[in-house]
N, C-alpha and C positions, 0 to 999 in steps of 0.2 A: 504493500499500500504507499510505503514510503515513495517507491519508485514511481509509482503511479502519480502521486501529489507533486512529485517533482517534475514529471514531465505534464502535467496539467498547468503546472505556475510558468514553464516557458512557452506555451502556445502562445501564450498574449505577453511577450517581455515589455512592451510597452506600459501594459495596464500594471503588470506585477511590479515594475519599478516605481511607478507612480505609489502603489499602493505602499511599498517598502520606504520610500521616502517621507510619505505621509504620516505612517506610524513611527519612523525615526523623529521625525519632527516633533511630535509630542512627547515622546520620551524624553527628550533632549529637553525639553521645556520643563517637565517634570523633576528631572536631574539637577537642573541649574535651581530651581527653587528649592529641592533638596539640600543641594550643595551650598546655598547661600545660608539656610538657616544652621546648618552642620559647621559652616565656616566663621558664623557669627559665635557659637559656643566655643570654638575651640580659641578664639581670639580672647574670650574672657577668661577661659583656663590660662592660656599662656602668659597672660599679664601679670601674673604673681609667680607663676612657675618661673619665670625668667628674671625674676628678681634676687633668686638663689636663696641660699639658707636652708638648714633644718628646721627652722620655729620662725613664724611670723607673729611679733607681738603688735597690739593694737591697742585703741581705747578701751578701755571696759565697756561691753556691751555692744562693741563694732564687730560683726561675725562676715564681713565684706571687703572686699581691696578696692573696688571700684564703686560708683555710686554711691559714696558715704562720706562722712567728715569725721576723722580720726584725729584728735590732737593728743598727745602724749606729754605729760609733764617733763620738763628737761632733765628732772632727777631720776628718770625711769630709766635711762641707760646705765647708769652707775648701779642703780639696784638690781638690774637685770644682771648685769656682768659679775657682781658679787654672789650670785647664785652658782653653787658647785656643779658642774657639768659644762658651764656655758664658756666655750673657745674664745669666742668673738661675737660683737655687736656690731651691726651697719644700718646707720640711720638713713629713713627715707623720708622723704614727703611728696605730697601729691597737691597739686593746685589746679584748680579749673578755671581756665580764664577763655576771654573771646580775643580771637586775631582779627584785625582789620585791615585792610588794605585796599583804598578808596572805598568804592560801594560794596564790596566784598567782604563778606565775614566768615570766621568758622570759628567753631568752640574748639579746644584744644585743651589736654591734660598734660600739665608740667610734671615730670617727674624730678625729683632732686634726691641726687644721691651722693655718697662721699667715695669711698674706695670700693663698693660693690653695689649691685641693682642697678647698671646703668643699661646704656643699649645693649641688645642682645647681638644683633648683626648690623654692619656697616655698609649702606650701597656706597658711598662715598665721604671722602675727609676722614675724621677721625671724632673720638667722642668730646665732649667739653672739658679741658684740664684748665685753661685759662680762665681768669677772673672776666666777666662779660662775655664767655662764647656759651653756645646753645646748640644743640643737634634736635633737627627736626626730622620728622619721618617724612619719606617720601610722597605719602599721601598728600600732606601739606605742600610739599615742595612742587609736584607736579601742577596743583590746584591753583598754585598762585606764581608760579616760574621761579621759585629761589632756589639758587645753588650755593656751594661752600663759598666763604667770603663775603656772601651778600650781607647788608644788615635786616636785622628783623626786630621791628618795635612792636612792643608790648606795653599797652597803658605809660607811654611816652618814654619808654626806658628800652633804649638802641641795645641790642646783641648782637656779637658777631656769629654768624652761622659757621660753626667748626665742621660740621659733618651731615651727611644725609642717612638717615638709620632706615632699614626695610623691615616691613613686617610688624609696628608697632603701631598699633591702634585696635579699638575695642569699641564698642556701642556707635559706631559709625563717627567715631572721634578719634583724631591724629593725636600720637604723643610728640612732647617735646621734653628733652633732657639738660639739666644744668647741676652743677654742683652747689655745695651750700655756701660758699663764698661770695657767689653770683647770686643766690638767693637772697641773702642779706642785704647786698647792693641794691638789688630791686625792690625789696621791701621799702629801704629807705629813701630811694632817689625817684620812686614812679609813684604814679597818681594812686595805688592802693595804699601809701605811706597813711592816710587820713582813716583807714579804717583797717591797719595791719591787725588788729586784735582779733578779726574773724578770719585771718589766715593762717595756718600752722606752719610752725617752724620743726616740729618733728610729728609724724602721722604714724611711722610704723618702725619696726625695729627687727631687720632680718639679724636672726642668731645663728651661728654654728655652734652645733653640738662636739663637746670633748670626744676623741675616740673612746668607745666602748658605752656610751650615754646614749639611751633610748630617747628618741626625739618626743614622743607621746608621753614620757614621765617627765621630762624636763618642762614640756608647755604646760602640763599640769602643776608643777611647782612653781614656775612662774606666774601664771594666773593666781595661784593662792598666796604668793610670798610679796608680790609687787603691787603696790598700792594704784589703783585706778586703770589698771592693765590687763588686758585679755590676751593670752597665747592660743596659736592654734598651727598645727600643720599645715604647709603650703597647699598641700593637695585638698585639705579640707575647706582650706578659704577657697582654691579655684573651685571647687563644687559647689559652693554657695553662690561664687561670682556667677557661675552657669544655671544654676536654679533661677537666682534673680533675672539672669536674661531670659529664660523659659517663660517667668511669670511676666516679664515687660512686653517681649516680643513672641511668644509664642501663641497667643490666642488671635492676633493679626496674621501673622505667618501660615500658623496651622490651617487659619480658616483660607487664605489663597491657596495653601499646597491641598488641601480637601477639594477647593473648587477646580484646582487643575487636575487631580485625579478623575475627579467627575466629569469633566470636559473632556479629558483624555480616554475615559472609558466609552462614552460616547461617540468618541471619534474613531476610535479604534473598532469598535461593535459597530460602527456603521460602514467602515472600510472593508472589513470580511464580510458582513451582510450583503453587500451590494456586489461583494466579489463572487460569492456564492449564488447570489440569486441570479446573476448574468450568465450562470452556465445551466441554464433550465433544459436547453438541448441535450448537450452533452450527459447530463443526470439521465434524461428521458431516455437517450440510446443505452444508456448502462444498466438500467430499468428493463428494456426491452432485451438487452443480453442476458438477463436472470441474475444480476447482480442484486444481493438482499440487501435491504435497509442497514443491518450492520457494516456491512462492506462499504456502502456508500459512505455511510455516515463516518467511517474508519479514514474513508480518503480525503474526506472534507476536513476532518480534524487536523489529518497530517498536513493536509496542504496549509492551514492556519497557522500550524506550528511551525513550518518550514518559513511562511512570512514573516511572524513573530522573531523567529530566531535571527532571520537575516536582516532584520530593523535594529535589533539589540546594538550590536557592535557600532552599526552608523550612527545610531542616536547618542550612542557614549562618545564618539568621536565628534558628533554636532555640538556636543555639550560642552566637551574640553576647550572644543573652540570659541564657543561663546563664552564661556567662564573668562578663558584667556582675554578675550575682547573686551568685558566687563573690567578685569582688574588691571587693564591697562589704561581705559578710560576714567575708572573711579576706585586707584588702590587703596581706598579706605577699607574697601570691601574684601573677605577674604571668601572663595566660592569652593569647596571642597565636594565636585562632583563625583569623585572617585571613592567616595564614603563606602565602604562594602556595604554596610546594612542596606542603604538607599540603593545601592546598584542589583542587589539579590532582589529587594522589594520591588522595585520597578520592572526588573526583568519578569518575576513570576508574576505581577499583574498585566503585562504585556502579554504573556503567552494565555493566561487566563481569560482575559477580555476577548483576545482573536479568536480563542476558543467558543466562547459563549457566542461572539457574533456568529460565526460560522454555523453554529448550531441552531440558530435563532429561526431560519428560515427553511431548515431541513424538514420540518413535517409536513410544510406546506409542499414543498418540493416531491416529498413521497409520494402525497397524493395524486403528485401530476400522471395523466392518461399519456402514455409513451406516444400513442398515435398522436396526441397534440404537440408534443414534443417535436415529432417529426415534421408536422404541417407549420410550426413557425420559422 
């Protein structure tokens, strides 16, 4: 039956190619949305995991790294370093600002670090080492035409761009990086000086555990012994940020994804339904030759499976190309279209819907009088 299905498929190559392209386009659209969702959650997890350390300390009650306000007291660092099992601490601060260039604006998150927790990967230039220097993500650089050596003005404070980072963004917001000396200058010399109490000097502490120290046990002891502080493992903080993203983005994106699956289901079903129904004559001939309903149904299903299987790799290639184009135009987004779960789910849905679409007209066609088919 597979041989018969293949021969039937190539009898009308133009129609077969059109159906495969149509199904592939539907699959590509679904994979792009799935990849957008998966990529958004990956960005949220990576933000805290890329800062390093075995334990992350935040203000008491703060359980997220992003989209939250954490201000640690200055004495918290000394208190943490005094706890047995702590090999070292690295201060971090996170500040939300608006970058303006003419009539255009963009929110940015400024990550302030000392000796660890800075940019994960550089696309150009170097991390900010000198006072007054800043590194910005390539998403911001692409949008505003920025490059190394340019001047970046935030709240009337002029920074010198030392480098362009890669892949440092989350929640559709690019990151920038500076050191603490530059932060102090920024606080006192920029427009934020009048409201400096609202901005943190220390948001988090990245803690290195001494050899042989269990990070989970160390986090529990820090939480219990340091006032106004809460310690968590970076992976738990990352999962909390992902869960926050699911709460913020999930309802809308899952609705769009559900609509895409629904529209895709109808489209794939209609393609295969029309393809089977157009073969009234050939199926009538098969009836006249004595083929049973089981044989005909098996052949129709096999042809639908061949169509779907041929469309899956093409759909994946189209999704990869479309994702690359979107990331090139808007690098603040990450589209993981090759996420295994989404690939398997979409492939299964494509084959299942193609089979259902092929079987839908079969009962009507089985009632067809062979003599009628010959007269058409």
